[in-house]
C-alpha positions, 0 to 999 in steps of 0.5 A: 466480399471486396478487398476494401471492405475486408481490410478494416475487418482484418485490422480489427481482428488483428488488433483484437487478438494483439489486445487479448494477448496484452490484457492476459499477459498484463495480468499474468505478469502481475500475479505470476507465482514466485517460487522461493526456499521455504522458511517454515515447514511442518517439521521446522517451526520458526522462533517468534511472531508478534501477536495482536488478537483483533479480528479484521473488523476490530480495533484497539480503539473500539468502545467498548473494548472486547476481544473474542476468546474463541479467536484467540484460541483459533489463532494460537492453534494456527500459530503453533503450527509455525512458531515456538512462541508469540510476542504480545504488546499489551495486558489489556483484554489478553488475560487468556493469552498464557493459558491458551498458549500453554494449551497449544504448546507455545511460549510467550514473551509477555509485553505491558503497554507503557504510556504517558498515563501513569494509572494506565500504565500501573495497571499494565505493569501489575497485570504483567507481574501477576501473569508472569508469576502465575505462568512461569512455565509459559512466559519465557520473557517480559517486555516493559513497554514498547517504542515509548521512547520513540513516541516521547511518552516518558523519559529514559529514567522513568522507564528504567524505574519501571524496568527495576520495579518488574525485574524485582518481582519476576523470575523471568528476563525483563527487557525493553523494546524500541527501534534500534536508534533509540537504544543508542539515544538513551544509553541508560536503559541498556544497564537496566535490561537482562537483554536488549530488544531492537526493532529493525524495519528497513522499510520504515528507516529515515533512509528506506532500504530496498529489498536487495539492501535490507538484509545487509542493513539488518545484519549491520545494525545486529552485529553492532549491537552485538559488539557494543552491548556485550555480553548482553544478548540482543533479541531482533524484537521486530523485523519484517516487510509490508506486502502492500502500500506505497513504495518508499524510495527503493523500499517496494511493498509486495507479497513477493518481497515480503516473502524474499525478506522473511525467508532470507532473514530466517536463513540468516538469523539461524545461520548466525544463532540469532534470537528473533521476532517476526512482525507480525502474525496477522495483517491488522487492517485497523492500522491503515488509518493511522499508517496508510495502507502499508500499516495493515499489511505486515502480516504473515497470514492475512486478516482472514487468516489465510496463507499469504505465501510468505513462509512457504510454497509459491507466492504471488504479488496479485493472487486475485489477478484472474478476477481482475483479468475478467473485470478488465475483460468485460470493460474491454468488451463493453467498450468494443460494443459501445463503439462498434468496429470504428469509423476508419481502418486506423480507428479499427486498429486503435479500438481494441488496444484502447479498450484493454488499456482502459480496462487494465487502468481501471482494474489495477486502480480497483486492486489499489483502492481496495488494499489502500482505502482507509476510510468511507471517504477514500472508498467514495473517492476511489469509486468517483475516479472509476466512474470518471474513467468510465465516462472519459472511456465512453467519450473516447470509444464514441470519438473513435466510432462511426457516429451514426445512429444512436452512436451519433446521438451518444457522441454529441451528448458526451462531446457537449460535456467533454469540458466537464470530464476534462475539468473533473480529471484535472481537479482529481489530479490537482487534489492528489498532487497537492496531497503527495506534496504536502501529506505524502507519507501515508498516501498511495500513488493513484497513477492509473486513474490519470492515464486515460484521461491525460492521453485522450485529452492531450491528443484531443483537447477539448473546450473548458472553462478557462480560468479553472483549467488554468489553475488546474494546470498551474497546481499539477505542474507546479507540484511535479518537481516538489513531489519528486524531490520529496520521493527521490529519483529512486522511486518508480512509482513517483517517477510514474506519478510525475510522468502522468502528471506531466501529461495531465498538465499538458493536457490541460494546457492544450484544452486552454490554448484550444479554447483561446484559439477557438474564442479568437476564431469566432470573435466578430470583425470589428465594423471600423476594420471592415471599412475600406478607406476611399 
């Protein structure tokens, strides 16, 4: 074989090797297991965990409201292997909890749900009193209300009245639970309780704390309350870290960070003799609709009651990375099959790298959409973005191919519709940018969906409708600074979104310029300019 014909093949095979290494390295880097000191072992149980008994297909807003006794029984059997007690938040539907807890050797911090409806609250309070008196050996404390002051559903005086009503009728210690700041805002509540129950969630602070500063923040607040409200004891009634969801400034949800926080917190709490309750026993998918993806992923176990690696053993941020490696590999192979070896040596070098890059972007978005989508509309949107990326990928692959035979006909078809793909990409970018500027709190960054179209159409402008492209470019470009202002420059996810948005805006602008230039070049000369003065 002549050297001139071997050269593209060698380049192509070399590029395929590099692409394969990059593909495997990327997914292993995301999913590699991390080893940390264990928090719970068969011989070392933790103090307490928040428990809500919903299966992954259930919600407290379901009508009719039904809980499954067999689920609660299995849950408490599992939790009894790791914890000494559980904390509940409502009495409705949980009447069987004290008896099941006794069966499995667990104590219960029993909670009544207090809200703005006096009738509902009275039912909860009466049930709380009855269960506490019926199971004095199981119920170790009672909690009158959870974050009701934060929700502004009752006044401090009304809450104090409820607490005193319960204290007069039970023998167990009585408390109230809320975010730590609200104990300072409502000082009249502290004298009414036997001990304070404070919520300390560094991720949700108004000034979010990254994983490296989170424990120091918890320690500072706990020490402040221990001094300020002495001699009353303080229970850290909720603390934890989310395993999935959007980043808030330096606070990054991940399984590894959740394990780091929980394991380090437990060690610190036990060293200092603090009482604590971890949030929460199991992931609760129903919370995603109200709180965004992060709301559904505070569990120490997942919604299927499987280990997440939070309490003990190696932990991985992406336990399903072999699956996404396979998906990305299939996308890459399909891309290479579509394009062939490329039209030139340069294209032969680029094609495998393009295939892997696109496969990783689509796979990353697939995992992100899997854990962050909250309702049917968001799932449809996620699928639409995958389809759009596949269309852009096919266009890019055919642009690098030899474009002979069926590949040539396919390229002509894609090229004639390139303006559609660009417009759709710009529309998606504009919609997501508006969401990130005006309603960002519960939305995740869809950055992986824009890298491919932004880079491809930036490097290869296409003709598209002028007015629409101009509007989309303006929306995407104008939203970059406000988005960064809201998120802060310490948020890498926000910086990545800003970077891909810059590229998308430039791609739209270049295509707009290309259309103008093309229109000018096609403008016929005016007849009067063709006359030569005689």
